[in-house]
Structures are given as structure tokens and as C-alpha cells.
N, C-alpha and C positions, 0 to 999 in steps of 0.2 A: 277790109283792106285787101287790095290785090297782092298776090304772092310776089310780084316783081318789086314791091315796096317793103318787103319783109326780109330781115337777116336773122338767122338763128345761130347763136354761137355759145360755146361753153368755155369757161376759163379753167384751165388745168395747170397744176403746179405741185411742187413738193410742199409739205407743211411749212408754214412760216415764211413763205416767199412773197406774200403780199396780195393774194387773190382778193380777199374780202375787202381790204383797204382800197384796192383799185376799183372794185365795184362801187364802193362808197363815193369815190370821186367821179365816176362815170354817171352815177345818179344825180349828184349835185350839179355837174356841168351839163347834164342832159335835161335840166329844167324840171326835175321831179319835185324839188323843194322850192319854197319861197326864198327870196334873197335873205330875209331876216329870220328864217326858221332855224331853231336850235335842233341840231341833229346829233345823236350819239354816234360814237365810233363803232365800226363793224356792225352796220345796220342789219346785214343779212344773217349774222349769227344771233338768231332770235331765241334759241333755247338757253335755259339757265346753265346747263353743262357746257355748252359751246362758249358762252361768255366767261365762265369761270376758268376753263382750261385754255382758252385762246385758240381753239381749233374749230374747224367746220366739220360737223358730223353728217348732216343731211344736205343733199343737193337742193337748191332753192331757185325758183324762177323769179325774174323781174324783167322790166323792159324800159327802154328810153326812146325818145323821139329825136332824131337828128335830121332836120329838114323834113323831107317827105318820107324818109325811111324810118321804119320802126325796127329797133334792134331788140330781139328777145335774148336775154342773157341768162345762162345757167351757171350759178356759183357752185363749184363742186368741192368735196372734201379733199384735203391734201394728204391725209394720213393713209398709209398703205392698207390698213385694216378695213377701211371703208371704200376700197376700190370697187366693190359691187355697186355702190351708188353711182360711181363715175361711168362704169361700163354700160349701164342701162340708159343713162340720160344722154349718152353720146348718140343714141338712135334718134333723138329729137332734133339734133342740130346738123348744120351743113359745114361748119368750120369750127376751129378752136383757136383760142389765144393761149399760147404756151408761155407761161410766165417763168422766168429763170432769175434767181438772185445773182446780182452782179459780183458778189464775193464768193458765194458757195458754189455757183455753177450748177449744172444738171445733177440731180441726186437720184437715188434709186426709184422713188415714186414717179419722178419725171419720166424716166425710161419706160416704166410699166404702162402709165396712162397714155403716153405718146404713141406707144406701139399699138394700142387699141384704136386710137384715132386714125393712125395711118392705115390700119387694116380695113377700116370702113371707107377709106378714100377721102377723108375730110381734108380740106385746105387748112393750112397752119399759118398763123401769124406769130412770129417769135417776138416776145417782149422781154427785153433785159431790164429788170426792175432794180430799184435801190441803187441807181448810179451815183447818188450823192453820198454813199457810204465811204468813209475814209479809207477802208481797205478794199474798195472795189477794184477788180481786175477785168475790165470790160472786154478788152481784145482777146484775152485768153479764154474767157467764158464764151465768146462768139465762136471761137475755134472748137471748143468742146461741144457746143450745140450742133455744129456742122458735122463733127465726128459722130455724134449720137444719131443724127439723121441718116448718115451713111451706114452705120452699123445696123439700123433698123430697116434697111432696104427701102428707103423713101423713094418715090418716083422723082423724075426730073423736076416736075412742077412743084412737088412738096419740098425738094431740096433747095429750090430757088425761092423759098418763102420770104416775104418781106420781113424786115427786122426793124423794130423800134426800140428806143431807149427811154425808159420812164423813171419817174420818181412818183410812185403811187401816193406817198404821203404828202408830197407837194402838189400833186395833181397836174403833172407836166409830162409831155411826150415829145420826142423829136426823132428825126430820121438819122441823126448823126450823134455819136457820143460826145463830140467836141462842142456841139451846139445845145445849150440848155433850152428846153421848150418853155412856153408860157402857159399852155393849157393842153387839154387832151384832144384837140381838134385833129392833129395828125393821125391819132389812133382811130377816131371816128371815121375819118376819110378813108383810111386803109380798110376798115371793116366793110364800109358800103361799097368800095370799089373792088375788093379782092374776094370777099366771101360771096359765093353765088346765092341768088335767091332760091328758096326751097322749091323743089320740083313738085308737080301735082296738077292733075286735070280736074277742074271744078265741075265739069259735066259728067265725069265718070261716077260709078256707084261709090257710095261713101265707104271709106276704110280709115280707121284711126287706131294706132297702136298705143296701148297704155304703158307708159314708161315709168310712172311714179304714182304714188298714192298719198293723199293727205287725209286728215280726219278733222271734222268739225262737230262739236256736240249738238249743234242745231240741225245740220243737214246730213250728218253721217259721213260716209266715205266719199272722197272727191278723187276722181280719176283724172290724171294729167297726161297729156301726150300730144303729138303732132298729128294733125289731120293730113294723111298721106294723099288722099284723093277725094273728090266729091265735096259736098257741102253738108254740114251738120246743122239741123234746125231744131229750135226749142220745141219740146213736146212731141218730137217725131218718134215713130216706132223704130226701134233699133234691135239688132241681134248681137249678143255677146258670144264670141267663139274664141277658141284657142288653138294655136298651131300644133301643140304637142298633145292636146287632149280633146278629141272630137266629142266627148260626152258633155263638154261644158255648154254647148249651144243652148241658149235660152233667150227669150224675148224680154224687152224692157222698154222704158220710155226715158228720153233725155229731158228730165224735168227742168234743170237749170244749166245754162252754159255760161262760162266766164272766159275772158281773156285777161292777160296780165297787163296792167297799165301802171308803170312805176312799181310801187310796193303793194298795190291793191289789186284785187280781182274785180273786174268790171263786168256786170251781167250783160249779155248780148242775146239777140234773138237767133242769130245764125253765125256760123264761122266756116270759112272756106279753106280749101287745100293750102298747105304751107304754114298756117298759123298754129301756134301752140295754144291749146285750149284746156279748160278744166270743166268736168261735168259732175254734177251731184244728182242724187236721187236714183242712182242706178242699182244700189244695193250691193250684193256680194260680187263686186268686180275686183280683180286683182292685177298685179303687174304681169305683163306678157299677154293679156287678153286683147283681142281685136274687136272694135266696135264697127259693125257693118249696118247697111241699110236694112230695114225690117224685112224678114223673109229670106235673106240670103246669108250664107256663111262662107266667107272667103278670107280666112285668117292670114295675118302677116307673120313671117318667121321672127322670133325674138332672139336677141344676141345671147350667145351661150355664156353664162356667168361662170367665172373660175370657181372651182370646187373649194370647200373649206379645207384648212390644213391643220386645225387644232380643235380639240373637244374638251368639254368639262361635264361633270355630272352635277345637275341641279337636283336637290332632294329636299324633302320636308324637314324642317328643323326638329331634331330629337334630343337636344341638349336639356339639362335640368332647368334652364331658363326659357324653354320654348313657350311661345304664346303670350309672353309678358308685354312685348313692345310692338308687335306687328298687328296690322289690321287684317291682312290676308295671310293665313297660315296653313290652310289645308292643301292637300294634293290637287283637288279640283281647281282651287284658285291658281295654283302654280301652273297646271296644265293649260288652263284657259289663257293665262297671260303669255305663256311661251308661244302658243299657237297664234295668238293675236299679233305677236312680233313677226311671225313668218309672213303675214299678209303684206307687210311693207318692207321687209328686209329679205331680198331674194338670195343673198349670199349666205344665209344662215340655215341650218338644218336642225330639226328636233326629232329625236328617236325615243320611242317608249322602251322601257327596260322590263325585266322579269317581274319587278315589283311595281305597284301602283304609286309608290312614293318617290320615285326617282326618274329623271329624264336626262338623256344625253343630248347636250347642245353643242353643235359644231359651228365654228366661225372662222374668220380669216386671221385671227391673232389675238393676243392677250388684250390689246386695247379694244378690239371689237367686242369681246365678251365682257370686259370690265365696264364698258359704257352701258351695256344691257343690265348688268348687276346694279350699277349705281342708279340707273333710271328706275328699276323695280323697287329698290329700297326707299327711294323718295316717294314712290306711289303708295307705300305702306305695306310692302310684301316682306315676309320673314321666311328665310330658307337657308340652306347651307350648300356650299359648292366644294368640289374636289379640286386637287391640283390640276392645272392644264396638262393635256397629253397630246402629242402629235398624232396625226392620222397617217399610218403606213399604208402601202398598197403592194399587192403581189403582182409581179410581172414575170411570166415564164418561170414560176416557181421560186423567184428570188424576191426578197423583201426590199422595198425601196422606201426612202423617207424624203420629206420635203427639205430643200435647201433654201437658205436666205442669202441674198446679196446684201452685204453690210458695208456701209461707208462710214469710217471714223475720221473726223477732222480734229486733231489734237495738237497741243504744243509739243515741240520736238523732244522735250525732256521726259515726256510720259509715253513715248512710242514703245519703249521696251516693255513697260508694264502691260500695255494693251496687247502687244503681240504675244507675250507670254500667256496671258489669260485666254485669249481667243485660240491660240495654238493648242492649249490643253483641252479646249472644248471642241477639238477636231476642225478648227477653222483653217482654211487654205488661203494664203495671201495671194491676191491676183495682181494688184498694182500698188505702188508706193510713190507718191509725188510730193515734192517739196514746194510749199507756197509761202515764201518769206520765212518767218520763224514757226510756222505750223506745218504739219505733215498730214497728208490725206492718204489713208489706208483703205483698200478695198478687199474684202474677204468674201469667200463662199463658205458658209458654215451651216451645219444641220440646225433646223429650227429649234430642236430641243436643247442645243448648245447655248442658246440665248436665254433660256429660262433662268431667271435670277441674276442675270449679268448686268442689267441696265443700272441698278443701284451701285454695283461694284464699279462699273465704268465711271460713274460720276465721282465716286470716292477716289479711284486711281488717278483721275485727271484733275482732281481738286475743283470740280465743277466747271472746268474750262473746255471740256471736250464736247463734241457734237456727234451723235450717232444716229444713223437712219438705216432702216432695213426694209426689204421687200421680198416677197416670195419669188424665187428664180426658177426652180425646176425640181424634179424628183431624181434621186440618184441612189445607187446601192447603199445599204445600211453601213454606216461608218464605224460602228463599234460602240462600246459603252462610254457614256459621258457621266461623270459624277455631277449629280444635280446640285448638291449642297455639301460643303465641307464643315458645317457646324451642326450642333445639336440644339435642342430646345430646353428651356427651363419650364417645367410642368408643375402646376399647382397640385399640392398633395391632398388638400382638403377643401371642402366647400365653406365659404364664409365671406368675410370682408377683409381686404388687404389693409394691414396696419404698418406704420412706419418702422416699428421694431423688427417685424418679419422681413420687410423689404430691405432694411439695412443689412441684415444678415445674409440676404440672398444676392445683393448686388455685387458681392465679391465673386460670385459664380459666373457672372456674365452681364450683358446689357438687358435692362428691364424695359417692358413695353407699357407698364401701368404704374400709377402712383398710389398713394394711400387712399382709403375710402372707396375702393372699387369692388363691386360684388364679383366673386370668382367661384368656380366650381372645380371639383377634383377632375383632372384631365385637361383643364384649360391651359393653354400655352401663355406664359406671362413674360417671357424673355428669350434671349438667344444665348446659347453656351458656346464658347470658343472651341471646346472639345467636340469631336465628332461623335457625341453620344448625348442622350437625354439625361437631364438631372432633375430629380424631384426636389422642390423647394416648398417650405411651409411659410408662405407670406402672410398667413393669418395668425401667426404665433405672437402672443402678447407677452410683455415682460412680467415676470412674477414679482409682485410687490411684497415687501416685508417691512418690519418696523426699523430694521437696521439700514443705515445709509453710510456709504464710504465717500471719501472726498473725490469729486469728479464723476461719480456714478450716474448722476442725473443730467449730465451735459446733453445739449441738443444733438440729436442724431442727424447727420448730414447725408441727405439722399441725393444721388445723382439724378439729373433730369431724365425722365423716361424717354425712350426713343419713340417718336411719332410715326405710327404705321398707317400710311394711306392705303386705299384699296389695292392699287397696283403693287405696292411693296408687300402687302399681305399675300397676294397671289404669287409673287415671285418667291416668297419665303417658304411656302408650303412644301413639305416633304410628302413622300408617297403615302405615309400612314397618318396624314393630317387633313383637317377640313377647315374651312372658313365659315363661321356662323355669321350670317348677314341679317341685320334687323334695321329698321328705320333710325334707330338711335345709336347702335354700336356695331363694330366689327370685332368678332372674337375668334382668335385662332384656337384650335382645340385638336386633341388627338382623336382619331377615328374610334378607337376603343378607349373609353374613359377610365375603366378600371385598371389600376396599376398592376395588379397581380395577373390579370388576363393578358396585358401587354407583355409582361415578362415571359409568360408561358409561350405566347406566339413567337417571341424572339428566340426562345430556346428551341422550338421546333424548326425554325428557319436555319439555325446553326447546324442542327443535326442533319437536316436534308441537304 
């Protein structure tokens, strides 16, 4: 297909603003499915974790045909922690659809991703989505989008971007908020008229930048990117090179070439400049590499990915229950899996430590690292992780720390509780706006100040609050922030929890486990309201005798244990605690399991 008949676009937005739902409707109205075909919701969220959590984690390619024009679409993640996915796929496209919720307006992630698109000079189509929401405030949101474009120094052309009003769920689009559309044709027309055809000379020497990597058990690694110039032919001799590493140069052969047709990859014999293509059979190719014609090495510069802001230590499980539940338990297994992740996640870093059993993994946030942890445990890996730590940097001899821009949308009766908590965590209030009976608060807060706060936020707002954050900048160290104001209930002996022991322990705090659970000494079984750890014997059984008193054998009433998800476990961890991760269980534990050794270490700390 000629480049003039191709449009390459990415859909960018904050999480939950409707990107994947809009792509669903574009595919349906673009003729990808039969009229009577049964199609599941959120087609592009193909991973189990994506469907369970309702978020997009990996950027994915698809395409639709509108008349003579082929539109290649990239559905991108909305969560800030997966911003590295968005940054690199923007190199494949010539324009973006900026999706904004008609009620929430532009959120922190919207600002972050839009700034990257504007820096690359991409054209923008603004889509105000969910206009059928009863609390929609369309005109105010339009003003907020224009203010956002101004604050990001958009060019005159970008500031005059066309604006459409959609209901992705209904599959409608219109040019006016007062006129309800009947289909997405206005959106298709705007894409074909406003987004430019990709540049590229088909007669020039071949150059293709790899922006994404997929994997298939049958063909191995699949490199995805846009052909910048020239023509790529099947079985042609090619050279792999890298802009940052001249030692990468190696020869290969383009065994199979595919283009995206709907949800499928269609094999082709050649692909010309402007098209987004996928190549298999190349071997050890990675994101940022350039594919050139055989014998020449002329690499393309790759977008600079924002550095990680948080790290955790992944280590081999050394608990008394080690090796019972996992399939991959050795340090070699752990190292290989982490380095495999680096090949497709350019925003992650893995560093070796002094010991062979531990590795420092750095990422963009708690969600970024928790998705990796959950993926690994589902694959059968068993390991343990430390509490998350922020990454500081030294500038002119002064220590600087990452700051997050946080937006909280809460009912007005909970504003005081949110401001008090974020203020105590060194948060600085930037703006405060009233929207009906809700209040929108914007803070600048150290990243470490958010550790453990998300669950508190939901409790303080009775589940009615919305909180979103994105990395903003580095600033001088703000001072000490208390990570957690509670202690832990720690199992005193190894055994199996029983109702009698749990009944006596539940008065000390909230428990995480019920009866019949295997525990070991040093394992954390609950939270104490006091700011100190308490040892509890939950394996203690009632001493039975021949004598019975009236009422002595009444049923023991146990409080329902608190359900601890992976994210809640990571938020809960104190500096001297670890999380044991296995395919079957998540166990919180003390770094030092022996009670006497913990007391000695605490005594030394007090003396020092």
C-alpha cells in the first residue's frame, strides 16, 4: 500500500477514560468483524492481568480500513507506571488521539503523555469521551484541555487541534456537544483529513526502527516498528545496528514479514516506507535497534526513555517454606527471568548485587513492579521482595528526590482528612477547585510520601475518592516521612493456626489469616494499631481437661481476616520486612525471623 493511503495514530489518555472501549467500536465499525459475530468487550486487553484489573499494560497494534485509507492504531496504557510503553510507540505514529473524560477532565497521565507527543511534533485530535455521563461538564473540560495545551507550549497548529465529542460505549462521535452522533464516521473523517500520511522515500536505502517486541513460541521474537524509508523484502539480507551501541552491528535475514490487518498479522512479501510492520526470525533483536539494508549500518536515534524512580530487591526465597510451592526457585532462574523482562520493557533496570541471590530491580512505580511480580508468580516463580525504595540523585553535592503530581477528586466532606494526611507526608497543595459537591485537589508530593497511602485514601474517603499520580520532577530532599504508623503481629512459633490462638490474638489487632493456615516463626499474621511489633502465638491450642464449666465450650467468634492483595502487601511492608511470593501464597515476614536476634538488633539501634 502506498504511504499516502496510510495513517498511523496512537490513542493516549489517562487510565479508565475509555481508550480500549473506543478501539473496540472503531474495529466494529471499521468492518473488522462480521455483522453477527459475537465479540467480547475490551478486545485489545488480551492478557489475563489486563482483563482482571481493567487496565492496559502493553501497547498493542491493530488496523482498520476506511475507504481507501488504512488506519494503523496503537492502543497505549493509561497508567503512569507504564509510560515507557507510550514513549517508545509514539515513534511509530504521525498523530495522536487525546482522549479526555467529559467529567474528570485532563488528569496527570494525560499531561505526561501529551507532552511527549507534542515534543515529537505530532498532530493531535482531541476527543472528549463519555459525553453521556450524567455528571459530564463538557464545556469546562474543553477549557481545561486548551489550558493544558497552552501550558505545554503547543504550537499554533497543535493548539488549533480539531475537537470531537464521543461516547465510546455507544459508538458515536460528533463535532458539537449539543448534537449526538450516530456513528464514528466523523472521527474516521477527521483522522484521514487531519493526520498526515507517514513520510518516507521508498527508493532510499532501508531503515526501520524497532519500537516494540512481541514473542511467539513458534517463531520466537517478533520485532515491530515503522519502516522509515526504503522497502523491506522477505528473505532479504539485513543489518541490525544501534544508535547508542556501535558494537551491535550484525547480519541477519528477514525470514517473515507481517502487517497488521484488524486483529491479525497478515504475512506479506514486502513492505514499503510508512507502514508499521512486524518481522520474525531475526533472533536477538531488541527495542531501539535499527534494521538496515544488508552491508550498511545507518542507525536511527531512539527516544530517550524517562529513568526509573523506584527500586526493590528481588531475592531467592529463604523462608522455612522455601521450595514447596514454586517451579522456579533458584537464583539462576530468577536472573534469567529478570533479564528476559529487560528485553521488552525499556523503562526497567536490573542490577546485580554483592551476593548472587539478590537483584535490584528499578521501575517507574509500585504498579509497574507489582505487575512484574504477579506475572512471575503466575509463571511458577518463587522469590521474595523488599519494600519499595525511591531512587535519589546527587546534584552539586545535594540530594534530590522524585516528586509526584497527585490529583485527588473527593466528596467535599472528606477534603480535610485528605489534606491532613498528604500534608503530614510533605505534600504541597497546588490547586483546589470545586466541581458541584466534589472537590479536586492537586498536590506535589515526594514519591516516598505515597507509599502505603492509597489504601488509607480509600478508607478516608469511604471508597468515593479518585486519586491519580504521575512523576513530575526532582527536587531537594524534603525531610523524613513516617512510612507506617502501625506495627505487625508476628507469629511466635512454627505450626498451623488454630481458632483458639487466633481468638486470643485478634484483640491485639487485625489479622490477615484464618484457622488452618501453615505459619512459621517470624511470619507476619496481622497489623497492630500500636507503633510496635507484637508476638502472638496463633498455634496455641486449648488445654483439655475432664472438668467442664457452664459456657466454657461456647463457639469462638473470629473476626473475618483482612484480605491482603499484592499491592496492599507492598504498601504494608516496613523497612525490616519482606514479602514472600509463591504461585500459591503471598506471605509477609520479618527479614530476621529469629525473635531474639530482632530484639538485639533493635537494642543496638537505640544505643546508636
